[in-house]
C-alpha positions as CSV (number, residue, x, y, z in Angstrom):
1,X,11.4,87.0,-113.5
2,X,10.1,86.2,-109.9
3,X,10.9,82.5,-110.1
4,X,12.5,80.2,-107.7
5,X,14.5,77.1,-109.3
6,X,14.3,73.8,-107.6
7,X,17.2,71.3,-108.7
8,X,15.7,67.8,-108.2
9,X,18.5,65.6,-106.6
10,X,16.5,63.8,-104.2
11,X,16.4,60.3,-105.8
12,X,17.8,57.1,-104.8
13,X,19.6,56.4,-108.2
14,X,18.7,53.1,-108.5
15,X,19.4,52.6,-112.1
16,X,22.8,54.3,-111.5
17,X,23.8,51.5,-108.9
18,X,22.6,53.6,-106.0
19,X,25.0,56.5,-106.9
20,X,23.8,60.1,-106.2
21,X,23.5,61.1,-109.7
22,X,24.1,64.8,-109.2
23,X,27.3,64.4,-107.8
24,X,28.7,61.8,-110.5
25,X,31.5,63.4,-112.6
26,X,30.6,64.6,-116.1
27,X,33.4,66.7,-118.1
28,X,35.5,66.7,-115.0
29,X,32.8,68.3,-112.6
30,X,29.6,67.0,-110.9
31,X,26.5,66.9,-113.2
32,X,24.7,69.2,-110.9
33,X,27.3,71.9,-111.6
34,X,26.3,72.0,-115.0
35,X,22.6,72.2,-114.5
36,X,23.2,75.0,-111.8
37,X,25.3,77.1,-114.4
38,X,22.3,76.9,-116.7
39,X,19.4,77.5,-114.4
40,X,21.2,80.2,-112.3
41,X,20.7,83.1,-115.0
42,X,17.1,82.2,-115.4
43,X,15.7,82.5,-111.7
44,X,16.0,84.7,-108.6
45,X,16.9,82.0,-106.1
46,X,18.0,78.3,-106.3
47,X,17.0,75.5,-103.9
48,X,18.8,72.1,-104.2
49,X,16.3,69.2,-103.2
50,X,18.5,66.4,-101.9
51,X,17.7,63.5,-99.3
52,X,21.4,62.3,-98.9
53,X,24.7,63.6,-99.3
54,X,23.4,66.8,-97.8
55,X,26.8,68.1,-96.9
56,X,28.1,67.6,-100.5
57,X,25.1,69.6,-101.9
58,X,25.5,72.3,-99.4
59,X,29.0,72.9,-100.8
60,X,27.5,74.3,-103.6
61,X,26.4,77.3,-101.9
62,X,22.6,77.0,-102.1
63,X,20.1,76.0,-99.5
64,X,19.4,72.3,-99.4
65,X,15.9,71.1,-98.9
66,X,14.8,67.5,-98.2
67,X,11.5,65.9,-98.9
68,X,8.9,66.3,-96.3
69,X,7.1,63.2,-97.7
70,X,9.0,60.0,-96.4
71,X,10.2,57.2,-98.7
72,X,11.8,58.9,-101.6
73,X,8.5,59.8,-102.9
74,X,9.9,61.0,-106.3
75,X,10.2,64.5,-108.1
76,X,6.8,65.7,-106.7
77,X,8.1,65.3,-103.3
78,X,10.8,67.6,-104.5
79,X,8.6,70.1,-106.0
80,X,6.6,70.1,-102.8
81,X,9.3,70.8,-100.4
82,X,10.4,73.6,-102.9
83,X,7.1,75.2,-102.8
84,X,7.3,75.2,-99.3
85,X,10.5,76.8,-99.1
86,X,10.1,79.2,-102.0
87,X,9.6,83.1,-101.4
88,X,8.3,83.5,-105.0
89,X,5.1,83.0,-106.6
90,X,6.4,80.7,-109.1
91,X,8.8,77.8,-109.1
92,X,10.4,75.7,-111.9
93,X,11.9,72.3,-111.5
94,X,14.8,70.7,-113.3
95,X,16.5,67.4,-112.7
96,X,20.2,67.2,-111.6
97,X,21.0,64.9,-114.4
98,X,20.2,67.2,-117.3
99,X,23.4,69.2,-118.0
100,X,22.1,70.6,-121.3
101,X,18.8,72.1,-120.2
102,X,17.8,75.1,-122.3
103,X,19.1,78.5,-121.3
104,X,15.7,79.9,-122.3
105,X,13.7,77.3,-120.2
106,X,11.9,79.6,-117.8
107,X,11.3,82.4,-120.3
108,X,9.5,80.1,-122.6
109,X,7.6,78.3,-120.1
110,X,6.5,81.7,-118.3
111,X,5.4,83.2,-121.5
112,X,3.2,80.3,-122.2
113,X,1.9,80.1,-118.7
114,X,0.9,83.8,-118.9
115,X,-0.6,83.8,-122.2
116,X,-2.8,80.7,-121.2
117,X,-3.4,81.9,-117.6
118,X,-2.2,78.3,-116.7
119,X,-1.4,77.0,-113.5
120,X,1.4,74.9,-114.7
121,X,3.7,74.9,-117.9
122,X,5.4,71.8,-119.0
123,X,8.2,71.4,-121.6
124,X,7.5,69.0,-124.5
125,X,9.6,67.6,-127.3
126,X,7.6,66.1,-130.2
127,X,4.9,63.8,-128.5
128,X,6.9,63.6,-125.3
129,X,6.3,65.7,-122.4
130,X,9.0,66.4,-119.9
131,X,7.1,66.8,-116.5
132,X,10.2,67.2,-114.2
133,X,10.8,70.4,-116.5
134,X,7.9,72.3,-115.1
135,X,6.9,75.8,-114.1
136,X,4.2,76.1,-111.7
137,X,2.5,78.5,-109.2
138,X,3.2,78.1,-105.6
139,X,-0.3,78.7,-104.8
140,X,-0.8,75.0,-105.9
141,X,0.9,74.0,-102.8
142,X,-2.3,72.8,-101.0
143,X,-3.4,70.9,-103.9
144,X,-0.1,69.2,-104.3
145,X,-0.3,68.4,-100.6
146,X,-3.6,66.7,-100.8
147,X,-2.4,64.7,-103.8
148,X,0.7,63.4,-102.1
149,X,-1.1,62.7,-98.8
150,X,-3.6,60.7,-100.8
151,X,-0.6,58.4,-102.0
152,X,-0.4,60.1,-105.4
153,X,3.3,60.0,-106.9
154,X,3.2,60.5,-110.7
155,X,3.5,64.1,-111.8
156,X,1.4,64.0,-114.9
157,X,-1.4,62.4,-112.8
158,X,-1.2,65.4,-110.5
159,X,-1.2,68.0,-113.2
160,X,-3.9,66.3,-115.5
161,X,-6.5,68.0,-113.0
162,X,-5.0,71.4,-113.4
163,X,-5.0,74.1,-116.0
164,X,-1.9,73.0,-117.9
165,X,0.0,74.1,-120.8
166,X,2.5,72.0,-122.7
167,X,5.4,74.1,-124.4
168,X,7.2,72.8,-127.5
169,X,10.9,72.7,-127.4
170,X,11.4,70.8,-130.7
171,X,14.2,73.1,-131.6
172,X,16.1,72.2,-128.4
173,X,15.1,68.4,-128.2
174,X,18.7,67.3,-127.2
175,X,18.7,69.8,-124.1
176,X,16.4,67.4,-122.3
177,X,18.8,64.5,-122.4
178,X,19.6,63.0,-118.9
179,X,21.7,60.3,-117.5
180,X,19.9,57.3,-115.8
181,X,22.4,54.5,-116.1
182,X,26.3,54.4,-115.9
183,X,26.3,53.3,-119.7
184,X,24.4,56.6,-120.7
185,X,26.6,58.8,-118.7
186,X,29.8,57.1,-120.0
187,X,28.6,57.3,-123.7
188,X,28.0,61.0,-123.3
189,X,31.3,61.7,-121.5
């Protein structure tokens, strides 16, 4: 699978009291280490998208890339800089605070992307899409750049204009759990 993994750790952690979520401890290790362990076997390269604590993220041994769009523009800005840095025709994004992500995420997204000859594949459980778990073609970079330069920030608004396929993961719904607040993290620890 010629896919680059982009781990999104570029947010401000507002609901986490400003803490950098990927570096928060979970089962004795930073959250991002759990994500890296699960995504690593599924991709040929990994890029870490971070906008602060750069040295801490560099310590994990992967290239760290920062948003090219100023102002903590959200997950799309992380996808954007990842697409610019990737050496593969496909990229997959995963957030740094989802330590249970499916170990077959890329395989299942890729199968449906190819079957449907789609531009982008998004994970979904029940009626809930999970747009930060997406596989897309790096050829979409010019389209994404235009969207961001026009002030767009919402992932689902961007991909609504693309040939997108949603991939059901109802058999692994718990795999998409993430931690946005200290209470959520504490309850899962």
